[in-house]
C-alpha positions in Angstrom: 81.1 -21.2 73.4 81.2 -21.0 69.6 78.8 -18.4 68.2 75.9 -19.2 65.9 76.4 -18.5 62.2 73.7 -16.7 60.2 73.9 -16.8 56.4 72.0 -14.3 54.2 70.8 -16.0 51.0 68.9 -14.8 48.0 69.0 -13.7 44.4 70.9 -10.5 43.6 69.5 -7.1 44.4 67.0 -8.1 47.1 68.9 -6.1 49.8 71.1 -8.7 51.4 74.0 -6.3 51.8 71.7 -3.6 53.1 70.3 -5.9 55.7 73.8 -7.1 56.5 75.0 -3.6 57.2 71.9 -2.8 59.2 72.4 -5.8 61.5 76.2 -5.3 61.7 75.6 -1.7 62.7 78.2 -0.3 60.2 78.8 0.1 56.5 80.7 -3.1 55.7 79.2 -4.3 52.5 79.0 -2.3 49.3 75.4 -1.4 48.5 74.5 -0.7 44.9 71.4 -1.2 42.7 73.5 -3.2 40.2 72.9 -7.0 40.8 76.1 -8.8 41.8 77.8 -5.8 43.5 78.9 -8.0 46.5 81.8 -10.0 44.9 83.8 -10.9 48.0 82.7 -12.6 51.1 81.9 -10.5 54.0 81.3 -11.6 57.6 80.7 -9.6 60.7 79.7 -10.0 64.3 76.4 -8.9 65.6 74.5 -9.0 68.9 70.9 -8.9 70.0 69.5 -9.2 73.5 72.9 -10.2 74.8 73.3 -13.0 72.2 76.3 -12.7 69.9 76.4 -14.3 66.4 78.4 -14.2 63.2 76.8 -13.2 59.9 77.8 -14.1 56.3 76.7 -11.9 53.5 76.9 -14.4 50.6 76.7 -11.8 47.9 74.6 -11.8 44.7 75.5 -14.0 41.8 77.0 -12.0 38.9 74.7 -12.4 35.9 77.6 -12.1 33.5 80.1 -14.9 33.1 83.7 -14.5 31.8 83.0 -12.0 29.1 80.2 -14.1 27.7 76.7 -12.9 27.0 75.0 -11.9 30.3 73.0 -14.6 31.8 69.2 -14.0 31.8 67.5 -14.0 35.1 65.7 -17.2 34.2 68.6 -19.0 32.6 69.5 -22.5 33.8 73.2 -21.4 34.5 72.1 -18.4 36.4 69.7 -20.3 38.5 72.3 -23.0 39.2 74.7 -20.5 40.5 72.1 -19.2 43.0 71.3 -22.7 44.0 75.0 -23.5 44.6 75.4 -20.4 46.7 72.3 -21.3 48.9 73.5 -24.8 49.4 76.9 -23.7 50.6 75.3 -21.3 53.0 73.2 -24.1 54.4 76.2 -26.3 54.9 77.9 -23.7 57.1 75.1 -21.8 58.9 73.0 -22.4 62.0 70.2 -20.2 60.7 69.5 -19.1 57.1 67.8 -15.8 56.3 66.2 -16.3 52.9 65.7 -12.8 51.5 63.2 -11.9 48.8 62.1 -8.6 47.3 58.6 -7.6 48.4 58.4 -5.0 45.6 59.1 -7.6 42.9 57.0 -10.5 44.1 57.8 -14.2 43.7 60.4 -14.9 40.9 61.6 -18.2 39.4 64.9 -17.7 41.1 63.2 -17.4 44.5 61.3 -20.6 43.7 64.5 -22.5 42.9 66.2 -21.4 46.1 63.1 -22.2 48.1 63.0 -25.7 46.6 66.6 -26.3 47.6 66.0 -25.0 51.1 63.0 -27.2 51.6 64.7 -30.3 50.4 66.6 -32.8 52.6 65.5 -31.2 55.8 66.9 -34.1 57.8 70.7 -33.9 58.2 73.7 -32.4 56.5 77.0 -34.0 57.6 75.2 -35.4 60.7 73.9 -32.0 61.7 70.2 -30.9 61.7 69.0 -28.9 58.8 69.2 -25.2 59.8 66.0 -23.2 60.3 65.2 -20.9 57.4 63.5 -17.6 58.0 61.8 -16.0 54.9 62.5 -12.3 54.9 60.4 -10.0 52.6 62.6 -7.0 52.2 61.8 -3.6 50.7 58.3 -3.7 52.3 58.5 0.1 52.6 54.8 0.9 52.6 51.4 -0.6 53.6 50.6 -1.8 50.1 53.8 -3.8 49.8 53.4 -5.2 53.3 49.9 -6.5 52.4 51.4 -8.2 49.3 54.0 -10.3 51.1 51.3 -12.9 51.6 52.1 -13.9 48.0 55.4 -15.4 49.4 53.5 -18.1 51.2 53.5 -19.8 47.8 57.2 -20.6 48.4 56.3 -23.0 51.1 58.9 -21.5 53.5 56.4 -20.5 56.2 55.6 -17.1 57.5 57.2 -14.2 55.5 58.6 -11.4 57.7 58.1 -8.0 56.0 60.9 -5.6 56.7 62.7 -2.6 55.3 66.4 -3.0 55.7 67.0 0.5 54.3 64.8 2.2 56.8 65.1 -0.3 59.7 61.4 -1.1 59.8 60.6 -4.2 61.8 64.2 -5.4 61.8 64.0 -5.6 65.6 61.1 -8.1 65.3 63.1 -10.1 62.9 66.0 -10.2 65.2 63.8 -11.5 68.0 62.7 -14.4 65.9 66.2 -15.0 64.6 67.9 -15.4 68.1 65.0 -17.5 69.2 65.9 -19.9 66.3 69.5 -20.4 67.4 70.3 -24.0 68.4 71.2 -24.6 72.1 74.8 -23.7 72.6 76.6 -26.4 74.6 79.5 -25.4 76.7 82.8 -26.4 75.1 85.2 -28.6 77.1 88.0 -26.6 78.7 91.0 -26.7 76.4 94.2 -25.4 77.9 96.4 -26.0 74.8 98.2 -23.2 73.1 96.2 -22.4 69.8 98.5 -21.7 66.9 96.9 -20.8 63.5 98.9 -21.2 60.3 97.6 -18.5 58.0 98.6 -17.0 54.6 97.6 -16.6 51.0 96.9 -19.8 49.0 99.8 -22.1 48.0 102.3 -20.6 50.4 103.1 -23.9 52.1 100.8 -24.0 55.1 99.9 -27.6 54.8 103.5 -28.6 54.2 104.6 -26.8 57.4 101.8 -28.5 59.3 103.0 -31.9 58.1 106.6 -31.1 59.1 105.6 -30.0 62.6 103.3 -33.0 63.1 105.7 -35.5 61.6 103.1 -37.2 59.4 100.8 -36.5 56.5 97.9 -34.9 58.2 97.0 -32.3 55.6 96.7 -32.7 51.8 99.6 -31.0 50.1 99.1 -29.9 46.5 100.5 -27.2 44.2 96.9 -26.3 43.4 95.9 -23.1 45.3 93.0 -23.6 47.6 93.3 -27.3 48.3 92.6 -26.8 52.1 89.0 -25.7 52.4 88.5 -26.2 56.1 90.3 -25.1 59.2 92.0 -28.4 60.4 92.9 -28.9 64.1 95.8 -31.1 65.0 96.9 -31.7 68.6 100.6 -32.1 69.3 102.8 -32.0 72.4 105.9 -29.8 72.7 107.7 -31.0 75.8 105.0 -30.8 78.5 103.0 -28.1 76.6 99.9 -29.2 74.7 99.5 -27.4 71.3 96.7 -27.2 68.9 97.8 -26.4 65.3 95.1 -24.9 63.1 95.8 -25.2 59.3 93.6 -22.8 57.5 92.5 -22.2 53.9 94.5 -19.5 52.1 93.1 -16.0 52.3 92.9 -14.2 49.0 92.9 -10.5 48.5 89.4 -8.9 48.3 88.2 -8.8 44.7 90.2 -12.0 44.0 87.9 -14.5 45.8 86.3 -17.2 43.8 82.6 -17.5 44.6 81.4 -20.7 46.1 83.4 -23.0 48.4 86.2 -20.5 48.8 83.9 -17.9 50.2 83.3 -20.1 53.2 86.9 -21.3 53.4 88.0 -17.7 54.1 85.3 -17.2 56.7 86.5 -20.3 58.5 90.1 -19.0 58.3 89.1 -15.8 59.9 87.2 -17.6 62.6 90.4 -19.7 63.2 92.4 -16.5 63.7 89.8 -15.4 66.3 90.2 -18.5 68.4 94.0 -18.7 68.1 96.6 -17.3 70.5 99.4 -17.0 68.0 99.3 -16.8 64.2 102.1 -18.1 62.0 101.9 -15.7 59.1 103.5 -17.5 56.2 105.1 -15.6 53.3 106.4 -17.0 50.0 110.1 -16.1 49.8 110.1 -16.4 46.0 107.0 -14.1 45.5 108.0 -11.7 48.3 105.6 -9.9 50.5 102.5 -8.8 48.7 99.4 -6.7 49.3 97.6 -10.0 50.2 100.1 -10.7 52.9 99.8 -7.2 54.5 96.0 -7.6 54.2 96.1 -10.9 56.2 98.5 -9.3 58.7 95.9 -6.5 59.2 93.2 -9.2 59.9 95.5 -10.7 62.6 96.3 -7.4 64.1 92.6 -6.4 64.2 91.9 -9.5 66.2 94.7 -8.6 68.7 96.6 -11.8 68.1 100.3 -12.5 68.4 102.3 -13.2 65.3 105.4 -15.0 64.0 106.3 -14.2 60.4 107.5 -17.4 58.7 109.2 -16.9 55.4 108.9 -20.2 53.5 110.7 -21.6 50.4 113.9 -20.0 51.5 115.8 -22.9 49.8 114.6 -21.5 46.5 116.4 -18.1 47.0 119.8 -17.4 45.6 121.7 -16.0 48.6 124.7 -14.0 49.7 125.9 -13.2 53.2 123.6 -10.2 53.2 120.4 -11.7 51.7 118.7 -12.6 54.9 119.3 -9.1 56.5 118.1 -7.3 53.3 115.0 -9.5 53.2 114.4 -8.8 56.9 114.7 -5.0 56.4 112.3 -5.2 53.5 109.7 -7.1 55.6 110.1 -4.6 58.5 109.4 -1.8 56.1 106.3 -3.5 54.6 105.0 -4.6 58.0 105.8 -1.3 59.7 102.5 -1.5 61.6 103.8 -4.6 63.4 107.5 -4.1 63.8 107.5 -6.1 67.0 107.1 -9.5 65.2 109.9 -12.1 65.0 110.8 -13.5 61.6 111.9 -17.1 60.9 113.3 -18.2 57.5 112.4 -21.8 56.7 111.9 -24.4 54.0 108.9 -26.7 54.8 110.0 -28.8 51.8 113.5 -29.6 53.0 112.9 -29.0 56.7 115.4 -26.2 56.9 115.0 -24.3 60.3 111.5 -25.8 60.8 112.6 -26.8 64.3 112.8 -23.0 65.2 109.2 -22.3 64.5 107.5 -23.9 67.5 110.0 -22.6 70.1 109.5 -19.1 68.7 105.7 -19.4 68.7 105.7 -20.6 72.3 108.0 -17.8 73.3 105.6 -15.3 71.8 102.7 -17.0 73.7 104.7 -16.5 77.0 105.2 -12.8 76.1 101.5 -12.5 75.4 100.8 -13.6 79.0 103.5 -11.4 80.6 102.5 -8.8 83.2 104.2 -5.5 84.1 104.0 -4.2 87.7 102.3 -0.9 88.3 105.4 0.7 89.7 107.5 -0.3 86.6 104.8 0.9 84.2 104.5 4.3 86.0 108.3 4.7 85.8 108.1 4.2 82.1 105.2 6.6 81.7 107.0 9.3 83.7 110.1 8.9 81.7 108.1 9.0 78.4 106.5 12.2 79.5 109.9 13.7 80.4 111.3 12.8 77.0 108.4 14.1 75.0 105.4 16.3 75.8 102.5 15.9 73.5 100.9 19.3 72.6 97.6 19.6 70.8 96.9 22.2 68.1 94.8 24.2 70.6 97.9 24.6 72.8 96.7 22.1 75.3 99.3 19.5 76.5 98.5 15.9 77.3 99.2 15.0 80.9 99.7 11.3 81.9 99.0 10.7 85.6 99.5 7.0 86.1 98.7 3.6 84.5 98.2 0.0 85.3 98.0 -3.3 83.4 94.4 -4.3 83.5 94.7 -7.7 81.7 97.0 -9.9 79.6 96.2 -11.9 76.5 96.7 -9.5 74.9 98.6 -7.1 77.3 96.2 -4.2 78.0 97.2 -1.0 79.8 94.9 1.6 81.2 96.5 5.0 81.3 94.8 7.9 83.1 95.2 11.3 81.5 93.8 14.8 81.7 92.0 14.5 78.3 92.0 11.3 76.1 91.2 13.4 73.0 94.7 14.9 73.2 96.3 11.5 72.5 97.5 11.6 69.0 98.2 8.3 67.1 101.9 9.1 66.8 102.2 9.7 70.6 100.4 6.5 71.3 103.1 4.7 69.2 105.8 6.6 71.1 104.4 5.4 74.5 104.1 1.9 73.2 107.7 1.9 72.0 108.9 3.2 75.4 107.1 0.2 77.1 108.7 -2.2 74.6 112.2 -0.9 75.5 111.7 -2.4 78.9 109.3 -5.2 78.1 109.5 -6.3 74.5 106.3 -8.3 74.3 107.8 -10.1 71.3 105.3 -10.7 68.5 102.4 -9.4 70.6 100.3 -6.3 70.1 99.9 -3.9 73.1 96.5 -2.4 73.7 96.7 1.1 75.3 93.4 2.4 76.7 93.3 6.1 77.5 91.0 7.3 80.2 90.2 10.6 81.7 91.0 10.9 85.5 88.0 12.0 87.4 
């Protein structure tokens, strides 16, 4: 089932990021008293009473604009930015948390957002208007809690007083929140292989999709950011059904344009979550950048398989050694995923595009591969004979036995004398020993270390 989406909306400095961190259970958003601190989109998963949901911290609107004079809190341009932000949240979310500041009282910006959220409460793209919960944050004492009644003037129903900083009454808010989720219908079973095409803007994702499909399914434009939604396309490779997911380009944090792109990136990240294999596209002309490694990190964190696709290879002046030199450079920059295959293509001319899908399907097969317990324990024993891990206290790690507990991705449970003795470098060593026998091409291996009773 797809998880509900909760958007946090409100003017700057009302505590959206503080509440976001509180509900996420970790420090994900930067918290500062300066309005507009949250400049990149942040989203996280949360859970309450067994119900999981995704959250979007929309961020405050920066009162300054392009070096011009700072926008006053009541200025029309400033108010319009906040209205646009709230509207985008409504378009994407299943429930909206409209956050106001109990210590400041009702402001003109609050009134503008409330007017927008009250309007058109019928449909949006055929979907019901999402429920809006009015959250009066910073109600840190009894006096402020008594003053939240002033927010009834916004016409948004009952205000829920909380203190995100101290965690006061956030549990009561979560009870109301999960009760507001729309009924989640079971999705129809889909046995197709899900392949997401990801990469920074204007790297050629839509062009590759059109080549693979054989028709113009996605808009192709030299303007970065043309694709704003994750687009699903079903194709058939032999007797294997495949779902191709073309995603909006993911920009580096700090380089994200507020507004539509904020939600485009969120959709791209959700596309990665539901994919089996990600085609990570890199611009051969620009070379691999910090943005590319950032996206690769996102894919790795989601435990997804990867094929690196170097596009625009036709635009590179080449010698007999160019491809190998480029490959070595990519291996160095993506050293944390040295198991991924690399394909050099030109989506514009069609050069080697026919190699992409066979490689992606091969990686998907590797993702589902299983290792017998006897073979795994032979590898573990040999690894231990080759290298004994000693801890600074003089203790030595002892691996007793292991077994593969799941595939998709391949996950191995290894029983040891003390999991705290497993150093990161030794974990990589054991993983490399497994890959010598079973490569798991393009697929991350998850090693779980457990103490033997």
